[in-house]
N, C-alpha and C positions, 0 to 999 in steps of 0.2 A: 196569682201566677206563682205557684209553688215549685220548687226545684225537684228534678228527679233524682233521688238518692239511690237508685238502683244500679246507676252507672258508677264506674270507677271515678269518673269526673262528674260531680254533681252539677247540674246546669239547667237553665231554663230557656235554653235555645234550641231544644228537640235535637240535641247532637246525635241521639240514636238513629235518627232519620237519615244522617249523612255518614254511612260507614266508613268512607274514605277519609273524611276529616277526623272522625272519631279515632281511627286507627292512627292517624298522625299524632293526635294529642296524647294518646295511650303510649306511643313510642317516646314522647317527649317526657312523659310523667316520670319514669324511673331516673331520668337525668336530673330532674328537678329536685326528687327526694334525695338524691346523692348530693346535689348542692347544698339542700338544707342542713343535711347531716354534717357536711364538711365545712359550711360557711355560715350556717345559722347560729342560734345562740348556743354557747358552748355548754356542756354539762346538762343538757336539757332534755335529751331524748327518752329518759326513763320516768321522770317525773310527770305528775298530773296536773294540769292547770285548768282553773275554772274560766273557761273561754267561752265567747259568744261565737256561734257559727250561723252564718246567713242561710236562711232556708227559703226565702221568698224576697220579692220586691215589694210586697204591700207595705203601706205605710204604718200598718198595725201589725205586731206580732211578726216582724221579719227575721227575728233571730232567736236562736235557741241556747240556753247557758247550761253548761255541765262541765265536770271535770273530763279533761282529754289529755292524752299523751299527744305531744305536738307533732311527731311524725305522722300520727293517725288523723291529724286535723283534715277535715273534708274541705279543702280548697276547692272553689268552685267557679262557674263562669255565669254571671248574672247581668242581665240587661235589664234596665228599667222599662216599664210598660210602653208599647209603642203608641204614638199618636197619629192615627190615620190621616189627619187632616193638617200635619205639621208642614210648614212651609220654610224655606231658607230665609232667614231674618236680615241679612246683610249681603253686601258685596254685589259683584255684578249679576249674581244669580238670584237677587232678592225677589221674594214672592213666587219663586218656582217651587214645586214639590222637592221635598229633601230626597236624597239618593239612598237606595237600598242597597246599592253596590258601588265600588270604587269607580268614580268617573276616570275613563282612561287617559284624559289629559293631566290629570291630577295625581296620578298614581305614586310616583316619586315623592312628591311633596308630602302627601297623606303618610307614607311609609315613614319618611323621616320625622314627622311629628309623633307618630305611634312609638317608634324605637327610642326616641329621646325621652318620652314620658315613662315608657316601660323600663328604661335602664335605670331610673331613679329608684324603682321599687325595691329591687334586690340590694341596691347600693346601701340604702339606709338600714336593712337588715345586717349586712356585712359590717357597717359602722358601728352598730350597736352589739356586736357580737360578744363582747365580754362583760357587758354591764350586768348581766345576771348573777355574777360572782359576788357583786358588791351592793345589791338592792338594799334600799334603807328600811323595807318592811315587805312583808308577803303581798300586801295590797299593791305596792308599787312594782314588785316582780310581776304579778299578774298583770298589771297594765302595759308593762314593757312587752312581754310576750303576746298580749293582744294586739298591740301595734304591730309587732314583728309579722305575726301570722297573717293580719290584714294587708301588710305590704306585700307579702307572699301571694295572696289572692289578687291584689291589684296587678302583679306580674302575670298572673294567670289570664287576667281581662284583656292585657294588651297582647299576650302571645296568642290568645284565641283569634283576635282580630287579624294578627300576622299570618296565622294558620288558614283561617277561613278565607280570607280576601286577597292575598298576595303570593300564593302559590310557593314555588322553590324559593324564591327571594324572601318571602316572609318566614319560611321555615328556618332558613339559614340565619336570618337576624334573630330569631327566638333561640337558636342554639348559642349565638354569640353572646346573649345576655347573661348566660350562665358562665361564660368563659372570661368575660371581664370581671374584675374585682375591684372594689374600692381600695384605693391606695396602691395598687399593683403598679410598679414602675414600667412593666411592659405592656400591660393591658389594663389600663385605668378605666374607671367609669367616665362616661361622656362629660358629664358637668363637673367642674373643678370643685365646688363645694361637697360633692359627694364622694369625694376623695379624702376629705377632712376626718381625723379620728373623733369620735364621740366615746371618750375614755372615761368620763365621769358623770354622775347623775344630774349635776347642775348643767352641764352641756346637753344632756339627753332631755332635760325639760325645756331648755331654750331651742334645741332642735325642733321638738314637737311644737314649741310656741312659733317659731318663725319659718322653719323650712317646711313644716306640713302646712302652714299658712299659705306659703309660696305655692305648695301643691294644691290647696284649695282654689287659688286663683287660676292656675294653670288648668285644672280640671274644669273649673266653671267656664272658662274660654273655650275649651274643647267640647263641653257639653253644648255650645251654640253651633256646632258643626253641622254643615249641611249633609255630611256623611252620617246618616241616621245610626248606624250600629256604633260608631264612636260616641255619638252624643248620648245614647241610651246607656252605653258602658259607663261613662263619666258620670252620668247623673246618679247611678246607683254608688259609684265609688265615693262621691261627696258624701253620701249618708254615712259611711265608714270613716271617712277623713274627719268629720266633726268630732269624732271621740279622740282622735289623736291630738287634736287642738285643744280639747278639754284636758287631756292628761298634761300637756304643756303648760296651759294657763293655770290650772289648779295647782300643778307642782311648783311653778314659781312663786304663786301666792303663799303656798304653805311654807316655802324657805323664807319668804319675806316675813311671814307672821312669827316664825321662830327667831328670826334676826331681831324683829322689833321687841319681841318678848325680852330676849336677852339684853338689848339695849337698855331698855326700861329697868329691869331687874339690878342691872350693875351700873346705871348711869354711865355708860360708855358707849362711843361709836365703834370701839374696837372690840368685837365679841369673839375674836379668834381665841383668846385665852380660855373662852368658856364654850368652846367647841361649836361655834356658829359661823356664819359666812357674812362678812361685812358688807354693809350697801355698796361701798366703794367696788367690791370685788364683784358683785352682781351687776353693777353697772358695766364693768369691763366685759363681762360675758355678754350682755346686751349689745355693746358696741361691736364686738366680733360678729356675733351670730347675724345681726340685722344687717350690717355691711356687706356680708358676704352673699347674704339672700337678694340684696338689691342686684348684685351681678347676675343670679339665676335668671333675671327677666331678660337678659341680653342688652345690646346697645340700644340707647334711647332712640337712635334712627336706624331703621332696619327695612332694607328692601324685602327680605325674606318675610318680615311680619306684614308689611303691606301686601305682598302677594297672597299670603294665607288668607288675609281678610277679604281681598278683592276675589279670590277663588271661592269664598265661602267655606273654608275649612277650619278657620279658627276665628271666633268672633272677640268681642269685649266683654268685660264682666258685666252680666244682668243686661245684655245686649238690647233685649226688646224694651227695657224700661228707660233707655236713653232717648233723649229729645232731639234727634236730627234724622237725616234721611237715611242713615245706616249704609250710605255709600261713599261719602265723603269726597266724591270727585271735585276737584278744584278748591277744596277746602285747606286753608292754611292755618298754621299757629307759630307762635314764637317759642324758640327753645333756646337753652343756655349754650354757650360756645366758649371754648377757652382759647384766649387770643395769642399771638405769637410771642407777647411778653409775659404769658403765664397769668393774666388777669381774666376776668369773666365777662363775656359780653352775650349779646343775643343775636339770633338769626331767625329768619323765616323759613319754614320748610313744609312741605305737603303734610297735611294731618295724617294721611294714610301710612307714612313711613313712621309715626310716633306711637304706633300700637303697644310697643312694649313699654313706652313711658307711661301711657294711660294705664295700662294693668299694673304697672308699678306704683302709681299714685293711689289707686284703689287698695292696693295692699299696705300702703304705708297708712292710710287711713284707718284701715282695719286693725293694723298693729297698734296704733295710738289708742284706739279705744281700749285695749287690754291693758296698756300702761296706765291709762287714766284710773282703771280699776285697781291697779297695783298701788298708785299714790294716794288713792282714797284710803285704802287700808292703812298705808303707812301714816297717814294723817290721823287716822282714828286712834293710834297709838301715841298721838301728841308729838310726833317727831317731824321736824321741820327739813325734810328731804324729799326731793321729787326725782324720780328715775326719767331718763329722757331718751329718745331716740335720737342717735348722732345724726348730723346733718348728710344730705346725700352725696356730698363730697368726700366724706370721711372713708378712708381705707378702701378705695375702689381699684378693681383690676380690669373692669369692662366698661366701655362706653366713654362719654364725655370727659369723665374726670379721672380716667384712668392715668393720665400723665401728669397730674398734679397732685399736691399734698395739702390736706386741710386738717384742721382740729375739728373735734365733734361739734364744736360751737361754730363752725363756718368761718374760721379765720384761715386764709391761705397762708402756708408757710413753705419755707425751702425743703428740700430733700434732707439737708444736714439738720435742721431743726426737727423735722419729723423722727429722723434716726435718733436723736438725743432725747425725744421727749415721748415717744410711742409707748413707753412703759407706763406713763400716765393714763394712757386710755385703753390698752389691749392687754389681755392676760400676759402676765411674765412667767418665766420658770417657777419663780418663787410663789406666786399665785396658784400656779397649776399645781406644784408639789403640795401646798397647804390644803387645797380642796381635795387631792388624790388621798392625802392622809385621814380624810373624813370618811373615805369610802371603805366602811367595814359593813359586812353584810348582818343584817337583822332579820332572823328567820323564825322568831317567836311570835305566833298569832296575836295581832293588835299592838305590838310593840313597834316603836319607830326610832331611827337613829336620831342623834341629838340635835343635829342641824335642820330638821325639818318638822313641822307641826302635822298632827294626825290630819286625815281628810275629814270633811264634815259628815260624810255618809259613805257607806260601803258601796258595793257594785250590785246592781240589780236586785236590791232589797235586802241584801246580806248585810250583816253587822260587820263593823271594821275588823273585829278580832276572827273572822271567819278564816277557815283554812283555805285560802285562795289558791295555794299551791301545796300538793302533797308530794312529800319526798319519801322514797322506798328505800 
């Protein structure tokens, strides 16, 4: 299912057969390019980057690698291969054929889901806008830009759905996604976490480890959708999202490796005098990014999430592998509750209303698997320290625990104690200033900044000292 590269907008959806839709997207295209130049990676429009470009949705050979000027990147529209026998796997419409068009009764709910997902894509590009100036190596600079262009392509994926299936409302929503900006006090991005700054590369690797992992679970739940164009779109997006998490996991691992090497070399837990990042500092970054990502899943008890499931619009992670009736009518479960005196109790609720909690639990298990790999590497350096995910009650703004304070170890504390001790657990201005002091660009092929180890291998079979970015 090769893409048509003769069109301005590469695609595998036969865009040329629908002249009205093609013209609408071609009108949106210049605004997108202008947004990229204004809000995308700074100082990058004239350099050439060794990027992969999607050319197909086939499992083998779906991407082409070459040096490309990023404004010339061929952002395209790709949907996974259709399954003509696919049935809705959950909810009230279980076992009915999937929908090729938007069901009229669910139009507003579907549009809301697509807009919320789509808004995160340009947001992350904006959040990472300045990072190219301080890349620790050409290898990392290339990976940053690969993530950026693919987030841009994911925006195209959602904009296509809005234009193709939601008429004028969809076109207006697509326009607004270029008008909202991360951190803009007047027109911020929809989700709070996508308005946070990503100013340093430790934060970038944490972002791609934790927030792109949240993206994986959101896309996986949407890939279960009974609205087949959305499902097929998200299935292909997951292919690209896997690289983003690879960048995050290997980036954190390489920082940890360098820290461990410095700890052993100097027999000290404090590696700041030697240009490294202390394990304690890395734990603070984990505490921050993981806790704000838990909020991205929304409230543990959600009527909207229950409705999306019942309507067949958004399923659970790997829905068809779950061992239940996939409807959950009458099913109940126990969930935590904060009591009037600030303690923790439980209550019984309808399982349907706990969709966000279920997705978040799967995300937590997946996040922990990566931390286990980090800890295995630390132990291999004969260092007796384990990194941990903070408890689900820690630093929460949304959901059950938003009204209480807790330590990362699950101890409930007063607001006064939280204010007094939060510098023990979250990045301080001093921590941020130190990490920022390390952010010095390294642009010689094969060289790395002092605080990060080299990768094990290069990109697409290229050596580590390959010129991944060409400056002119």
